C-alpha positions as CSV (number, residue, x, y, z in Angstrom):
1,T,21.3,13.8,26.7
2,A,17.7,13.6,27.5
3,I,15.1,14.3,24.8
4,R,13.2,17.4,25.9
5,P,9.9,18.3,24.3
6,G,10.1,21.5,22.3
7,G,7.6,24.0,21.0
8,A,7.2,22.2,17.7
9,V,5.5,18.8,17.3
10,E,8.4,16.6,16.1
11,S,6.2,13.8,14.9
12,D,4.5,16.1,12.4
13,K,7.9,16.2,10.5
14,L,7.8,12.5,9.9
15,P,6.1,10.9,6.9
16,S,2.7,9.7,7.8
17,D,3.3,6.0,6.9
18,V,6.6,6.0,8.9
19,R,4.9,7.4,12.0
20,K,2.0,5.0,11.8
21,R,4.2,1.9,11.2
22,A,6.5,2.9,14.1
23,M,3.5,3.4,16.4
24,E,2.1,0.0,15.5
25,A,5.4,-1.6,16.3
26,V,5.6,0.2,19.6
27,D,2.2,-1.0,20.5
28,S,3.0,-4.6,19.5
29,C,6.1,-4.5,21.7
30,G,4.3,-3.2,24.7
31,G,5.7,0.4,24.7
32,R,9.3,-0.5,25.5
33,V,11.4,-1.0,22.4
34,T,14.8,-0.8,20.8
35,I,15.5,0.6,17.4
36,G,15.9,-2.9,16.1
37,D,12.5,-3.9,17.5
38,V,10.7,-1.1,15.5
39,A,12.8,-1.6,12.4
40,G,12.1,-5.3,12.3
41,R,8.5,-5.2,13.1
42,A,7.6,-2.2,11.0
43,G,9.9,-3.0,8.1
44,L,11.5,0.5,8.4
45,K,15.1,1.4,7.8
46,L,17.1,1.8,11.0
47,N,17.6,5.5,10.6
48,E,13.8,5.9,9.9
49,A,13.0,3.9,13.0
50,Q,15.4,6.0,15.1
51,N,14.1,9.3,13.9
52,A,10.5,8.1,14.5
53,L,11.3,7.0,18.0
54,Q,13.1,10.2,18.9
55,A,10.2,12.3,17.6
56,L,7.5,10.2,19.4
57,A,9.4,10.2,22.6
58,A,9.9,14.0,22.5
59,D,6.1,14.6,21.9
60,T,4.7,12.0,24.3
61,E,6.9,12.4,27.4
62,G,8.6,9.1,26.6
63,F,12.0,8.5,28.1
64,L,15.2,6.6,27.4
65,E,16.9,3.7,29.1
66,V,20.5,2.7,28.7
67,S,21.7,-0.8,29.3
68,D,25.0,-1.9,30.8
69,E,26.3,-2.5,27.3
70,G,25.2,0.8,25.9
71,D,21.9,-0.2,24.2
72,V,19.4,2.6,24.1
73,L,15.7,1.7,24.7
74,Y,12.7,3.9,24.2
75,V,9.9,3.7,26.8
76,F,6.5,5.2,26.1
77,P,3.5,5.8,28.5
78,K,0.4,3.8,27.9
79,D,-1.5,6.9,26.8
80,Y,1.2,8.1,24.5
81,R,-1.2,8.0,21.5
82,A,-3.7,10.3,23.2
83,K,-1.0,12.7,24.2
84,L,0.3,12.8,20.6
85,V,-3.1,13.4,19.1
86,G,-3.7,16.2,21.7
87,K,-0.6,18.0,20.5
88,S,-0.6,17.2,16.8
89,F,-3.0,19.2,14.6
90,R,-1.8,17.1,11.6
91,M,-3.0,13.8,13.2
92,K,-6.4,15.4,13.9
93,V,-6.8,16.5,10.3
94,E,-5.4,13.4,8.6
95,P,-8.6,11.3,9.1
96,L,-10.6,14.1,7.6
97,L,-8.3,14.4,4.6
98,E,-8.4,10.6,4.0
99,K,-12.2,10.8,4.0
100,A,-12.1,13.8,1.6
101,K,-9.7,11.9,-0.7
102,A,-12.0,8.8,-0.7
103,G,-14.9,11.1,-1.4
104,A,-13.1,12.7,-4.3
105,E,-12.2,9.4,-5.8
106,Y,-15.8,8.2,-5.5
107,V,-17.0,11.4,-7.2
108,A,-14.5,10.9,-10.0
109,R,-15.6,7.3,-10.6
110,V,-19.3,8.2,-10.6
111,S,-18.7,11.3,-12.7
112,F,-17.0,9.3,-15.5
113,G,-19.9,6.8,-15.5
114,T,-22.5,9.5,-15.5
115,A,-20.7,11.2,-18.4
116,L,-21.3,8.1,-20.6
117,I,-25.1,8.3,-19.9
118,A,-25.0,12.1,-20.5
119,S,-23.1,11.6,-23.8
120,I,-25.6,9.1,-25.1
121,V,-28.5,11.4,-24.2
122,L,-26.8,14.4,-25.8
123,V,-25.8,12.5,-29.0
124,Y,-29.1,10.9,-29.7
125,T,-31.1,14.0,-28.7
126,A,-29.0,15.9,-31.2
127,I,-29.6,13.3,-33.9
128,V,-33.4,13.5,-33.3
129,V,-33.2,17.3,-33.4
130,A,-31.1,17.4,-36.6
131,L,-33.2,14.9,-38.5
132,S,-36.4,16.7,-37.4
133,S,-35.1,20.1,-38.4
134,R,-34.2,18.7,-41.8
135,S,-37.7,17.3,-42.4
136,E,-39.3,20.6,-41.3
137,D,-37.4,23.0,-43.5
138,D,-40.7,23.8,-45.3
139,N,-42.3,24.8,-42.0
140,R,-39.7,27.2,-40.5
141,G,-42.2,29.9,-40.1
142,R,-44.4,27.7,-38.0
143,R,-43.7,26.9,-34.4
144,G,-42.1,23.5,-34.2
145,R,-41.5,21.2,-31.3
146,S,-39.5,22.6,-28.4
147,Y,-36.5,20.4,-28.4
148,D,-34.9,22.7,-25.9
149,S,-37.4,21.5,-23.4
150,G,-36.6,17.9,-24.3
151,F,-33.0,18.6,-23.6
152,N,-33.8,20.1,-20.2
153,F,-35.9,17.1,-19.4
154,Y,-33.1,14.7,-20.0
155,F,-30.6,16.6,-17.9
156,S,-32.8,17.6,-15.0
157,P,-30.6,17.2,-11.9
158,T,-33.3,15.2,-10.2
159,D,-33.3,12.6,-13.0
160,L,-29.6,11.7,-12.3
161,F,-29.7,12.3,-8.5
162,W,-29.6,8.5,-7.7
163,Y,-26.2,8.3,-9.3
164,W,-24.8,10.5,-6.6
165,D,-25.7,8.6,-3.5
166,P,-22.5,7.5,-1.9
167,Y,-24.3,6.3,1.2
168,Y,-26.3,3.9,-0.9
169,Y,-23.1,2.5,-2.3
170,R,-21.6,2.1,1.2
171,R,-24.8,0.4,2.4
172,R,-25.0,-2.1,-0.4
173,R,-21.3,-2.9,-0.9
174,P,-20.7,-4.9,2.4
175,Q,-23.7,-7.0,1.5
176,T,-23.2,-7.7,-2.2
177,N,-19.6,-6.8,-2.8
178,K,-20.8,-5.3,-6.1
179,M,-20.2,-1.8,-7.4
180,K,-22.8,0.4,-8.8
181,F,-23.3,0.4,-12.5
182,V,-21.9,3.9,-13.0
183,E,-18.8,2.8,-11.1
184,S,-18.4,-0.3,-13.2
185,I,-18.0,2.1,-16.2
186,F,-15.0,3.7,-14.7
187,S,-13.7,0.2,-13.7
188,F,-14.0,-1.0,-17.3
189,V,-12.0,1.9,-18.7
190,F,-9.4,2.6,-16.1
191,G,-9.4,-0.5,-13.9
192,D,-9.5,-0.6,-10.1
193,G,-6.0,0.4,-9.1
194,D,-2.8,-1.4,-8.1
195,P,-3.8,-4.6,-6.2
196,N,-0.3,-4.6,-4.6
197,Q,-0.5,-1.2,-3.1
198,G,1.2,-1.2,0.3
199,I,2.5,-4.7,-0.2
200,E,6.1,-3.5,-0.1
201,E,5.6,-2.6,3.5
202,E,4.4,-6.1,4.2
203,R,7.4,-7.5,2.4
204,W,9.9,-5.6,4.6
205,K,7.9,-6.5,7.7
206,L,8.2,-10.2,6.8
207,I,11.9,-9.9,6.2
208,G,12.6,-7.9,9.4
209,Q,10.6,-10.3,11.6
210,Y,12.2,-13.3,10.0
211,I,15.7,-12.0,10.6
212,A,14.9,-11.0,14.2
213,S,13.2,-14.3,15.1
214,N,16.2,-16.2,13.9
215,G,18.7,-14.4,16.1
216,G,19.9,-11.8,13.6
217,V,22.0,-14.3,11.5
218,V,20.6,-15.8,8.3
219,A,21.8,-17.3,5.0
220,A,21.0,-15.5,1.8
221,E,18.8,-18.5,0.7
222,E,16.5,-17.9,3.6
223,L,15.6,-14.4,2.4
224,A,15.3,-15.4,-1.2
225,P,11.6,-16.3,-0.9
226,Y,10.9,-12.7,0.0
227,L,13.0,-10.9,-2.5
228,D,13.2,-10.4,-6.2
229,V,15.5,-13.1,-7.4
230,E,16.7,-14.5,-10.7
231,T,17.1,-18.3,-11.0
232,S,18.5,-20.5,-13.8
233,G,17.6,-24.1,-13.7
234,G,16.0,-23.7,-10.3
235,T,19.2,-22.4,-8.7
236,L,20.2,-18.9,-7.7
237,N,22.7,-17.1,-9.9
238,D,24.4,-15.1,-7.1
239,E,23.6,-13.4,-3.8
240,T,23.4,-9.8,-4.9
241,Y,19.7,-9.9,-4.3
242,I,20.3,-9.5,-0.5
243,L,22.1,-6.1,-0.9
244,P,18.8,-4.1,-0.3
245,V,18.3,-6.0,3.0
246,L,21.9,-5.3,4.1
247,L,21.4,-1.6,3.4
248,R,18.1,-1.3,5.1
249,Y,19.0,-3.2,8.3
250,E,22.8,-2.4,8.3
251,G,23.8,-6.0,8.0
252,Q,27.2,-7.4,7.4
253,P,28.6,-10.6,5.9
254,V,30.3,-13.1,8.3
255,I,32.2,-16.3,7.5
256,D,31.5,-19.5,9.5
257,E,34.0,-22.2,10.3
258,E,33.2,-24.0,7.1
259,G,33.8,-21.0,4.9
260,N,30.1,-20.3,4.3
261,I,29.0,-16.7,3.9
262,L,26.2,-15.7,6.3
263,Y,24.7,-12.3,7.1
264,Q,24.5,-10.8,10.5
265,F,22.3,-7.9,11.6
266,P,23.5,-6.7,15.0
267,S,20.7,-4.1,15.4
268,L,18.0,-6.8,15.1
269,Q,19.7,-9.0,17.7
270,R,19.0,-6.6,20.6
271,T,15.4,-6.5,21.8
272,A,13.3,-5.3,24.7
273,S,10.6,-7.8,23.9
274,T,10.2,-11.0,25.9
275,P,12.7,-13.6,24.5
276,R,11.4,-16.7,22.8
277,S,12.8,-20.2,22.8
278,G,15.6,-21.0,20.4
279,R,14.8,-22.3,16.9
280,K,18.0,-24.0,15.9
281,E,16.1,-27.1,14.8
282,Y,13.9,-25.1,12.3
283,V,15.4,-26.2,9.0
284,G,14.0,-28.3,6.3
285,R,10.4,-29.3,6.7
286,R,10.3,-27.8,10.2
287,W,11.0,-24.5,8.5
288,T,7.6,-24.7,6.8
289,D,5.9,-25.0,10.2
290,F,7.9,-22.0,11.6
291,V,7.3,-19.7,8.7
292,G,3.7,-20.9,8.2
293,G,1.1,-20.7,5.5
294,V,1.1,-17.9,3.0
295,D,4.3,-16.4,4.5
296,K,6.5,-19.1,3.1
297,F,7.3,-16.8,0.2
298,F,6.3,-13.3,-0.8
299,K,3.5,-13.5,-3.4
300,E,2.5,-10.6,-5.5
301,K,-1.1,-10.3,-6.6
302,K,-1.9,-10.3,-10.3
303,W,-3.6,-7.3,-11.8
304,Q,-7.3,-7.6,-12.9
305,F,-8.6,-5.9,-16.0
306,S,-11.7,-5.0,-14.1
307,N,-13.3,-6.2,-10.9
308,T,-16.7,-6.1,-12.6
309,S,-18.6,-9.2,-13.6
310,I,-18.9,-10.4,-17.2
311,T,-22.5,-9.2,-17.4
312,E,-21.6,-5.8,-16.2
313,R,-18.7,-5.5,-18.6
314,A,-21.0,-6.6,-21.5
315,M,-23.5,-3.9,-20.5
316,V,-20.8,-1.3,-20.3
317,A,-19.2,-2.3,-23.6
318,G,-22.7,-2.2,-25.2
319,L,-23.4,1.3,-23.9
320,G,-19.9,2.4,-25.1
321,G,-20.6,1.0,-28.5
322,L,-24.0,2.6,-28.7
323,N,-22.3,6.0,-27.8
324,L,-19.5,5.5,-30.4
325,F,-22.0,4.6,-33.1
326,G,-24.1,7.6,-32.2
327,V,-21.1,10.0,-32.3
328,I,-20.1,8.6,-35.8
329,F,-23.6,9.0,-37.1
330,L,-24.0,12.5,-35.6
331,G,-20.7,13.5,-37.2
332,A,-22.0,12.6,-40.6
333,I,-25.3,14.5,-40.0
334,L,-23.5,17.7,-38.8
335,K,-21.6,17.8,-42.1
336,D,-24.9,18.4,-43.8
337,T,-24.8,22.1,-44.7
338,S,-28.6,22.3,-44.8
339,I,-28.8,22.0,-41.1
340,A,-28.4,25.5,-39.5
341,P,-26.1,25.5,-36.5
342,V,-28.4,27.3,-34.1
343,G,-29.7,26.7,-30.7
344,F,-29.1,23.2,-29.4
345,I,-27.3,22.1,-32.6
346,K,-24.9,25.0,-32.2
347,F,-24.2,23.8,-28.6
348,I,-23.6,20.2,-29.8
349,T,-21.3,21.4,-32.6
350,G,-19.2,23.3,-30.0
351,I,-18.7,20.3,-27.8
352,F,-18.6,17.7,-30.5
353,P,-14.8,17.3,-30.4
354,L,-15.1,16.4,-26.7
355,L,-17.8,13.8,-27.5
356,Q,-15.5,12.3,-30.1
357,I,-12.6,12.1,-27.7
358,Y,-14.7,10.5,-25.0
359,A,-16.2,8.0,-27.3
360,G,-12.9,7.0,-28.9
361,S,-10.9,6.8,-25.6
362,F,-13.7,4.7,-24.1
363,F,-12.3,1.8,-26.0
364,A,-8.7,2.9,-26.8
365,I,-7.8,3.1,-23.1
366,P,-9.1,-0.3,-22.1
367,L,-7.4,-1.9,-25.1
368,F,-4.0,-0.4,-24.3
369,R,-4.5,-1.3,-20.6
370,W,-5.3,-4.9,-21.5
371,F,-1.9,-5.3,-23.2
372,I,-0.2,-3.7,-20.2
373,V,-2.0,-6.0,-17.8
374,L,-0.9,-9.1,-19.7
375,K,2.7,-8.0,-19.6
376,T,2.6,-7.0,-16.0
377,N,1.0,-10.3,-14.9
378,A,3.5,-12.3,-16.9
379,D,6.3,-10.5,-15.0
380,I,4.5,-11.0,-11.6
381,E,4.1,-14.7,-12.3
382,K,7.7,-15.1,-13.2
383,R,8.8,-13.4,-9.9
384,N,6.3,-15.5,-7.9
385,Q,7.5,-18.7,-9.4
386,A,11.2,-17.9,-8.7
387,R,10.4,-17.1,-5.0
388,Q,8.3,-20.2,-4.7
389,Q,11.2,-22.3,-6.0
390,C,13.5,-20.8,-3.4
391,A,10.9,-21.6,-0.7
392,R,10.8,-25.2,-1.8
393,A,14.6,-25.4,-1.7
394,L,14.3,-24.5,2.0
395,E,11.7,-27.2,2.6
396,L,14.0,-29.9,1.2
397,P,17.5,-28.5,1.5
398,D,20.5,-30.5,0.2
399,L,23.4,-31.4,2.5
400,S,25.4,-28.2,1.9
401,L,22.4,-25.9,2.4
402,R,21.3,-27.8,5.6
403,R,24.8,-27.4,7.1
404,K,24.7,-23.7,6.2
405,L,21.4,-23.1,7.8
406,L,22.5,-25.0,11.0
407,S,25.6,-22.9,11.1
408,A,23.5,-19.7,10.9
409,R,21.4,-21.0,13.9
410,D,24.5,-21.7,15.9
411,M,25.8,-18.2,15.3
412,A,22.4,-16.6,16.1
413,Q,22.3,-14.4,19.2
414,R,19.1,-12.8,20.5
415,T,19.9,-10.5,23.5
416,F,17.0,-9.6,25.7
417,I,17.4,-6.3,27.6
418,G,15.5,-6.5,30.8
419,Q,15.1,-4.0,33.6
420,D,17.9,-5.6,35.5
421,R,20.4,-4.5,32.8
422,I,19.3,-0.8,32.8
423,V,22.0,1.5,34.3
424,Y,20.5,4.9,33.3
425,S,17.1,6.3,32.6
426,T,16.1,9.8,31.7
427,D,13.0,9.8,33.8
428,R,14.9,9.5,37.1
429,D,17.2,11.8,38.9
430,L,20.8,11.5,37.9
431,V,22.2,11.8,41.5
432,E,19.9,9.0,42.6
433,Q,21.0,6.8,39.7
434,D,24.7,7.5,40.5
435,Y,24.1,6.5,44.1
436,E,22.5,3.2,43.0
437,A,25.3,2.5,40.6
438,Q,27.9,3.0,43.4
439,E,26.0,0.7,45.7
440,W,25.8,-1.9,43.0
441,D,29.5,-1.6,42.4
442,K,30.3,-1.8,46.1
443,R,28.3,-5.0,46.5
444,F,29.9,-6.5,43.4
445,R,33.4,-5.9,44.9
446,E,32.4,-7.4,48.2
447,I,31.3,-10.6,46.4
């Protein structure tokens, strides 16, 4: 049945990352794809790739082609992206939402850093006010200094305006790769986020492309450099680590003539992309040339305590210590009953618990996070080393592994579905296609 565009925009029902990855795969394949092409290149599950292709085809006037063996291909016009953006309000709004999110994150980082400066000013201003009021108890009837004006001076919006210039940050960062000082305060306390964000997508892309480029049949040892594996003495304990790959790409175990267990992925063996030359000889050291560079094994990045420099961290820690000392000293002063809690002192007394929480958490959070980073990096290093050992085993395989890899290459089958194999297309009249099919059948019988 042909996919007919409806009133709703089907692509808006897809998760944003699934839609984006599917569209990137469609572009890289030239607009004519199978489900396996998209799943392998985008690292999507087969059902996710199918749903994405159906939605995109419905919204962009794409059409289906069916081969003589029943393979379904999705074909998209060159301007399918423009058509989709023209229909989808969500795709028009998403860039604005991403900018707003980035702006909110920037404001949060700068606000936290500005809060440290504000806390120091408040605390030490309160200390000066409290000490001065104590020394002037004998002159209460006389007009003293206006500390309220001093307070207003310190917190005039124009005095802190330079902290809130995001355009200045964007202009300077590409040149120096350094963050502003107020941002380094946030980085010191909370860090700079997960360095491996989005890396799982890259992992599945590597796995999908590796399987597809090897004809859809691989040994478990070939995928071990990309998965989370457990080794003992440099050898793999079992092959259960490949189960997530089998579930994602609907693979199945097969037995070769020598009794080795290999894994076949039928959906990744059918492609609409131009076929490449066979790679049966790519085992051992030639495997390194085929996989290439950093992709020999999946490497996770280690967490950094902070991306700031040592000098910046020292300055931030110094300011934090200055603030903590001030809060402790101010707390002792506020316990003095001779100081009347009026005016500015009353305001400080009301927010003093917040100042204490801020000053204490300024060092408690980084200390806790430091232990977490150590534990996380140790686990990452362990996983990276295990995957690297698996990659080295493929570079110098023993006799049994070499025979297993060659057997997988012999069983590999990459089927290219060209236009000559298309028997039905939803963009052409059914009667016309039936006539062409009858003519083709007639000629075949005459031969």
